[in-house]
C-alpha positions as CSV (number, residue, x, y, z in Angstrom):
1,X,80.6,92.5,82.4
2,X,83.2,89.7,82.4
3,X,83.6,86.4,84.1
4,X,86.3,85.5,86.6
5,X,87.4,82.1,88.0
6,X,87.3,81.8,91.8
7,X,90.8,80.3,91.8
8,X,92.1,83.7,90.5
9,X,90.5,85.9,93.2
10,X,90.8,86.2,97.0
11,X,88.6,87.7,99.7
12,X,89.3,91.1,101.3
13,X,90.2,91.2,105.0
14,X,87.8,94.0,105.7
15,X,84.5,92.4,104.6
16,X,82.1,93.7,107.3
17,X,79.3,91.2,106.6
18,X,78.7,88.3,109.0
19,X,76.4,85.4,107.9
20,X,74.8,82.6,109.8
21,X,75.0,79.0,108.9
22,X,71.3,78.9,108.0
23,X,71.6,82.0,105.8
24,X,74.6,80.4,104.1
25,X,72.5,77.4,103.2
26,X,69.7,79.7,101.8
27,X,72.3,81.6,99.8
28,X,73.4,78.3,98.1
29,X,69.7,77.6,97.4
30,X,69.4,81.0,95.7
31,X,72.4,80.2,93.4
32,X,71.0,76.8,92.5
33,X,67.6,78.2,91.7
34,X,68.2,81.6,90.2
35,X,71.8,81.3,89.2
36,X,74.5,84.0,89.6
37,X,72.3,86.9,88.6
38,X,74.3,89.7,90.4
39,X,77.9,90.1,89.4
40,X,80.6,90.4,92.0
41,X,83.1,93.3,92.0
42,X,86.8,92.6,92.0
43,X,89.8,95.0,92.2
44,X,91.8,94.1,89.2
45,X,95.0,95.6,90.7
46,X,95.3,92.8,93.3
47,X,92.4,90.5,92.3
48,X,90.7,91.0,95.7
49,X,86.9,90.7,96.0
50,X,85.4,94.1,96.7
51,X,81.8,92.9,96.9
52,X,80.2,89.4,96.7
53,X,82.2,87.6,99.4
54,X,79.4,85.5,100.7
55,X,78.0,84.6,97.2
56,X,81.5,83.5,96.1
57,X,81.8,81.2,99.1
58,X,78.3,79.8,98.5
59,X,79.0,79.3,94.8
60,X,82.1,77.4,95.6
61,X,80.1,75.2,98.0
62,X,77.6,74.3,95.3
63,X,80.3,73.4,92.8
64,X,80.6,76.6,90.7
65,X,84.0,77.7,89.6
66,X,83.4,81.2,88.2
67,X,81.1,84.2,88.4
68,X,80.1,87.2,86.4
69,X,82.2,90.2,87.5
70,X,82.8,93.9,87.1
71,X,86.4,94.9,87.6
72,X,87.6,98.2,89.0
73,X,91.2,99.5,89.1
74,X,93.1,102.3,90.9
75,X,90.6,102.3,93.7
76,X,91.6,103.3,97.3
77,X,90.7,101.1,100.2
78,X,88.0,103.6,101.4
79,X,86.2,103.5,98.1
80,X,86.5,99.7,98.0
81,X,84.6,99.5,101.2
82,X,82.0,101.9,100.0
83,X,81.5,99.8,96.9
84,X,81.0,96.8,99.1
85,X,78.4,98.6,101.3
86,X,76.3,100.0,98.5
87,X,76.5,96.8,96.5
88,X,75.2,94.8,99.4
89,X,72.6,97.3,100.4
90,X,69.5,95.2,99.6
91,X,67.8,96.6,102.7
92,X,68.2,100.1,101.3
93,X,66.0,99.6,98.2
94,X,63.1,102.0,98.1
95,X,59.5,100.8,98.8
96,X,58.3,101.9,95.3
97,X,60.1,100.1,92.5
98,X,61.1,101.6,89.2
99,X,59.9,100.1,85.9
100,X,61.7,99.0,82.8
101,X,59.6,100.1,79.8
102,X,61.5,97.8,77.4
103,X,62.5,94.5,79.1
104,X,65.1,92.4,77.3
105,X,65.3,88.6,76.9
106,X,65.1,86.8,80.2
107,X,68.3,85.2,81.5
108,X,70.6,87.8,79.9
109,X,73.0,90.5,81.1
110,X,73.2,93.9,79.3
111,X,75.7,96.7,79.8
112,X,74.1,99.3,77.5
113,X,70.5,99.9,78.5
114,X,69.7,103.6,78.1
115,X,68.3,105.3,81.2
116,X,65.4,106.5,79.1
117,X,64.2,102.8,79.1
118,X,63.4,103.2,82.8
119,X,60.6,104.9,84.6
120,X,62.4,105.9,87.9
121,X,59.8,106.0,90.7
122,X,61.8,106.4,93.9
123,X,65.4,106.3,95.2
124,X,67.4,107.0,98.3
125,X,69.1,110.4,97.8
126,X,72.0,109.6,100.1
127,X,72.8,106.3,98.5
128,X,72.5,107.8,95.0
129,X,74.9,110.5,96.0
130,X,77.5,108.0,97.2
131,X,77.1,105.8,94.0
132,X,77.5,108.9,91.8
133,X,80.8,109.7,93.4
134,X,82.0,106.1,93.0
135,X,81.0,105.9,89.3
136,X,82.5,109.2,88.4
137,X,85.8,108.3,90.1
138,X,86.2,104.6,89.2
139,X,83.7,103.7,86.5
140,X,80.4,101.8,86.7
141,X,80.8,98.4,88.5
142,X,77.2,98.0,89.7
143,X,74.2,96.2,88.3
144,X,70.5,96.2,88.5
145,X,68.1,93.2,88.3
146,X,64.8,93.5,86.4
147,X,62.1,90.8,86.9
148,X,59.3,91.1,84.4
149,X,59.2,94.9,84.1
150,X,60.1,95.8,87.7
151,X,63.5,96.8,89.0
152,X,63.7,94.4,91.9
153,X,67.3,95.3,92.8
154,X,69.4,98.4,92.0
155,X,66.9,101.2,92.0
156,X,69.4,103.6,93.6
157,X,72.0,102.6,91.1
158,X,69.7,103.2,88.2
159,X,68.9,106.7,89.5
160,X,72.6,107.5,89.9
161,X,73.5,106.2,86.4
162,X,70.6,108.2,84.9
163,X,71.7,111.3,86.8
164,X,75.2,111.0,85.3
165,X,74.0,110.0,81.8
166,X,75.5,106.5,82.0
167,X,74.0,103.4,80.4
168,X,72.6,100.9,82.8
169,X,74.1,97.5,83.7
170,X,71.2,95.1,84.1
171,X,70.2,91.4,84.4
172,X,66.8,90.4,83.2
173,X,65.1,87.7,85.2
174,X,62.1,85.7,84.0
175,X,58.9,87.3,85.4
176,X,57.5,84.0,86.6
177,X,60.5,83.8,89.1
178,X,59.5,86.9,91.0
179,X,58.3,84.8,94.0
180,X,61.5,82.9,94.1
181,X,63.5,86.1,93.8
182,X,61.6,87.7,96.7
183,X,62.0,84.6,98.8
184,X,65.8,84.5,98.5
185,X,66.8,88.2,98.0
186,X,64.7,89.5,100.8
187,X,66.4,87.2,103.3
188,X,69.0,88.6,105.7
189,X,72.3,87.3,104.2
190,X,74.4,88.8,106.9
191,X,74.4,91.8,109.2
192,X,77.2,94.3,109.4
193,X,79.7,93.2,112.0
194,X,82.9,95.0,112.7
195,X,84.3,92.7,115.4
196,X,87.2,91.5,113.3
197,X,88.4,95.0,112.3
198,X,91.5,96.3,114.1
199,X,90.8,99.2,116.4
200,X,93.2,102.2,116.6
201,X,91.7,104.2,119.6
202,X,93.5,107.4,118.6
203,X,91.6,107.4,115.3
204,X,88.4,108.1,117.2
205,X,89.1,111.8,117.3
206,X,87.9,111.9,113.7
207,X,84.4,110.9,114.9
208,X,84.1,114.0,117.0
209,X,82.1,116.9,115.5
210,X,84.1,120.0,114.6
211,X,84.2,122.9,117.0
212,X,84.3,126.3,115.4
213,X,85.8,129.2,117.3
214,X,82.9,131.4,116.2
215,X,80.2,129.5,118.2
216,X,79.5,130.5,121.8
217,X,78.6,127.0,123.1
218,X,77.8,123.5,121.8
219,X,74.2,122.4,121.9
220,X,74.9,120.4,125.1
221,X,76.7,123.3,126.8
222,X,73.7,125.5,126.1
223,X,71.7,123.1,128.3
224,X,74.4,122.9,131.0
225,X,75.1,126.7,131.4
226,X,71.7,127.6,132.8
227,X,72.1,124.9,135.5
228,X,75.6,126.2,136.3
229,X,74.3,129.8,136.7
230,X,72.4,128.7,139.8
231,X,75.6,127.4,141.4
232,X,78.4,129.2,143.4
233,X,81.2,129.8,140.9
234,X,83.7,129.7,143.7
235,X,82.7,126.2,144.8
236,X,81.0,124.1,142.1
237,X,83.3,121.4,140.7
238,X,83.0,120.7,137.0
239,X,84.7,118.1,134.7
240,X,84.5,117.9,130.9
241,X,85.5,114.3,130.2
242,X,86.7,114.2,126.6
243,X,86.8,118.0,126.2
244,X,88.6,118.1,122.8
245,X,90.4,121.4,122.5
246,X,88.9,122.4,125.9
247,X,87.2,125.4,124.3
248,X,84.1,125.4,126.4
249,X,85.5,124.2,129.7
250,X,88.2,126.8,129.5
251,X,85.6,129.5,128.7
252,X,83.7,128.5,131.9
253,X,86.9,128.9,134.0
254,X,88.7,131.8,132.3
255,X,85.8,134.0,131.1
256,X,82.9,133.1,133.4
257,X,84.9,132.6,136.6
258,X,84.1,128.9,137.5
259,X,87.2,128.3,139.5
260,X,87.0,124.5,139.7
261,X,86.3,123.7,136.0
262,X,88.7,121.2,134.5
263,X,88.9,119.2,131.2
264,X,90.4,115.9,130.4
265,X,91.2,114.8,126.8
266,X,93.3,111.8,125.7
267,X,93.5,112.6,122.0
268,X,94.9,116.1,121.8
269,X,95.2,116.9,118.1
270,X,97.6,119.4,116.7
271,X,98.7,120.2,113.2
272,X,101.0,117.2,113.1
273,X,99.0,114.6,114.9
274,X,98.2,113.7,118.5
275,X,100.2,115.5,121.2
276,X,100.9,112.7,123.8
277,X,102.7,115.3,125.9
278,X,99.5,117.4,126.1
279,X,97.6,114.3,127.1
280,X,100.0,113.5,130.0
281,X,99.8,117.2,131.0
282,X,96.0,117.0,131.3
283,X,96.1,113.7,133.2
284,X,98.6,115.3,135.6
285,X,96.3,118.2,136.1
286,X,93.4,115.8,136.7
287,X,95.4,113.9,139.3
288,X,96.4,117.1,141.1
289,X,92.8,118.4,141.1
290,X,91.6,115.2,142.8
291,X,94.4,115.2,145.4
292,X,93.5,118.8,146.2
293,X,89.8,118.4,146.4
294,X,89.4,114.8,147.6
295,X,86.5,112.3,147.3
296,X,83.2,113.5,148.7
297,X,79.9,111.5,148.5
298,X,81.5,108.8,146.3
299,X,83.0,111.2,143.7
300,X,84.7,114.5,143.0
301,X,82.6,116.5,140.7
302,X,79.2,118.2,141.1
303,X,78.9,118.4,137.2
304,X,80.4,116.0,134.8
305,X,80.0,116.8,131.1
306,X,80.6,114.3,128.3
307,X,79.9,116.2,125.0
308,X,79.7,114.0,121.8
309,X,82.1,111.5,123.3
310,X,79.9,108.4,123.2
311,X,79.4,108.8,119.4
312,X,83.2,108.3,119.1
313,X,83.6,104.9,120.9
314,X,84.8,102.0,118.8
315,X,83.4,99.1,120.9
316,X,80.6,98.4,123.4
317,X,83.3,97.9,126.0
318,X,84.6,101.4,125.3
319,X,81.1,102.9,125.7
320,X,80.7,101.0,129.1
321,X,84.1,102.3,130.2
322,X,83.2,106.0,129.5
323,X,79.8,105.7,131.4
324,X,81.5,103.9,134.3
325,X,84.1,106.7,134.6
326,X,81.3,109.3,134.6
327,X,79.7,107.5,137.5
328,X,83.0,107.2,139.4
329,X,84.0,110.8,139.0
330,X,80.5,112.3,139.9
331,X,79.4,112.8,143.4
332,X,76.2,111.0,144.6
333,X,73.4,113.3,143.6
334,X,75.7,115.1,141.2
335,X,74.6,115.9,137.6
336,X,76.0,114.4,134.4
337,X,75.3,115.9,130.9
338,X,75.9,113.6,128.0
339,X,75.3,113.8,124.2
340,X,75.8,111.6,121.2
341,X,74.6,110.8,117.7
342,X,70.9,110.0,117.2
343,X,70.2,106.8,115.3
344,X,66.6,107.9,114.6
345,X,67.8,111.0,112.7
346,X,70.4,108.9,110.8
347,X,67.7,106.4,109.8
348,X,65.5,109.2,108.5
349,X,68.2,110.0,106.0
350,X,67.5,106.7,104.2
351,X,64.1,108.0,103.2
352,X,65.1,111.6,102.4
353,X,64.2,112.9,98.9
354,X,67.2,115.1,98.8
355,X,70.7,115.1,100.2
356,X,72.8,118.3,100.6
357,X,75.4,116.9,103.0
358,X,78.9,117.8,101.8
359,X,80.9,114.8,102.9
360,X,82.5,111.8,101.3
361,X,80.1,109.2,102.7
362,X,76.5,110.1,103.6
363,X,75.0,106.8,104.6
364,X,75.9,104.7,107.7
365,X,75.8,100.9,107.8
366,X,75.0,99.9,111.4
367,X,75.8,96.7,113.3
368,X,73.2,95.4,115.8
369,X,74.5,97.9,118.5
370,X,74.4,101.0,116.3
371,X,78.1,101.0,115.5
372,X,79.3,101.9,112.1
373,X,82.8,102.1,110.6
374,X,84.6,104.2,108.1
375,X,88.1,104.0,106.5
376,X,90.2,107.1,106.2
377,X,93.9,107.3,105.3
378,X,94.3,103.6,105.7
379,X,92.8,103.5,109.3
380,X,89.4,102.5,110.5
381,X,87.4,104.8,112.8
382,X,84.0,104.2,114.3
383,X,80.9,106.1,115.2
384,X,78.1,105.0,117.6
385,X,74.5,105.9,117.1
386,X,71.9,105.3,119.8
387,X,68.1,105.4,119.9
388,X,66.1,107.2,122.6
389,X,65.2,103.9,124.2
390,X,68.9,102.7,124.2
391,X,70.0,106.0,125.9
392,X,67.4,105.7,128.6
393,X,68.4,102.1,129.3
394,X,72.1,103.0,129.3
395,X,71.6,105.7,131.9
396,X,69.6,103.4,134.2
397,X,72.2,100.6,133.8
398,X,75.1,102.9,134.9
399,X,73.4,104.3,138.0
400,X,71.8,107.5,136.7
401,X,68.3,108.9,136.8
402,X,67.3,111.2,133.9
403,X,65.9,114.7,134.4
404,X,66.5,116.3,131.0
405,X,66.6,115.2,127.4
406,X,66.6,116.7,123.8
407,X,67.2,115.7,120.2
408,X,68.7,118.5,118.1
409,X,70.8,118.7,115.0
410,X,71.2,114.9,114.8
411,X,72.3,114.6,118.4
412,X,70.6,113.4,121.5
413,X,71.4,115.0,124.8
414,X,70.5,113.9,128.3
415,X,71.0,115.2,131.8
416,X,70.9,112.8,134.8
417,X,71.5,112.6,138.5
418,X,73.9,110.0,139.9
419,X,71.7,107.8,142.1
420,X,73.7,104.6,142.5
421,X,77.3,103.4,142.8
422,X,78.7,100.7,140.6
423,X,80.8,97.8,141.6
424,X,84.5,98.0,142.5
425,X,85.3,95.7,139.6
426,X,83.5,97.8,137.1
427,X,85.4,100.9,138.3
428,X,88.8,99.2,138.1
429,X,88.1,97.8,134.6
430,X,87.0,101.2,133.3
431,X,90.1,103.1,134.7
432,X,92.4,100.4,133.3
433,X,90.8,100.9,129.9
434,X,90.3,104.7,129.7
435,X,93.8,105.6,131.0
436,X,95.6,103.2,128.8
437,X,94.1,103.8,125.3
438,X,96.3,103.0,122.4
439,X,98.2,105.8,120.7
440,X,100.2,106.1,117.5
441,X,103.4,104.0,117.0
442,X,102.3,101.3,119.6
443,X,102.3,103.8,122.5
444,X,99.8,104.2,125.3
445,X,99.5,106.5,128.3
446,X,99.7,103.7,130.9
447,X,98.5,106.0,133.6
448,X,95.9,103.7,135.2
449,X,98.3,103.0,138.1
450,X,98.2,106.7,138.9
451,X,94.5,107.0,138.9
452,X,93.3,103.9,140.8
453,X,94.8,104.8,144.2
454,X,93.1,108.2,144.1
455,X,89.7,106.4,144.4
456,X,91.0,103.6,146.7
457,X,90.9,101.0,144.0
458,X,94.5,99.8,144.1
459,X,94.2,97.3,147.0
């Protein structure tokens, strides 16, 4: 542990925490009463704050000029962000706290406490896994806080360090200050908020689940196919909106004989990136389909499928646009089948005793709408998680009445009838958005002008 002057460091542009004025005042009170008991983390390569943005601002406001710090170097931006998230994850502390069997002098920092000095009671397996990866790659820049003999902050970190055989970084707080600590540290000093982060729509393909050629159908399609088997293959009209590689919609048409099955995908990934030409080709086919079949009962399609698309939206507006398009494209009384990521399942992961997921980051940090963000290859992409209640309200809001639902493999799935039209303005806004998503190198499809007249929305 070292100390750094505030004049020598600068905030990072990505900090996802947003704090209220009231919470900022309370944070100042915490620093005045308890002192700077949790070191910040700084990237030594560019002297950018990795974690501790709000405490640094609050410390400056109360007249402090420096803070305890752990430096990291050679860290990529994705790992910087993960350091920020796990460092700030006060809300992810387990219910049962670990014990320190040999507390040190109150008011002191130590970098060399052996793990054997702790009785580890409980930890979050997913957080521990992420912390282990960070420590192995970049060194230990985290810290626990012990008050009396209890680990009041950093239980997951202690478990990770013990797992790796690392000594523990720790601050020892006077036992009589436990009430003060609980008052300040259990307050909400900011929620995750991603409004200020630049969106690259084309990155959202990364949020889609992988489709392996060996599987017959996705979970959602397994629900759709039995309904389709009751229909006339020569007449029923089917759209897969956001069909990815079009594996399943093509199977319906080519192998099962559903003549009027068509897919639409804006982010067609190939080995080199996104094929814009393929996107235009699919839009052209969609336009030709509508011109040939016309608008009947307020829409075109008897079945509209939207498989794992809503989990890849990057704003609330984007989610609204997808659902509005589903309403516009579906006939009155037609069926829509939609799936997305389950927030309930994701939240259960926080309490899991084990984690066997083989991915870089295993814990999501949600904003108030269930949106979470990840950085890969220098670009942000987002995932949206919804609860059962949110999905139900969403369908009702956009003119659908549910008839089927499931929750499998971490995904929710719903089937619904279209029972109500939306407003003309809502339709226009949705088409303007969906058919003009941004693409690499500042490009976009700019095809909204071709779609609006098809639905009489260009007047």
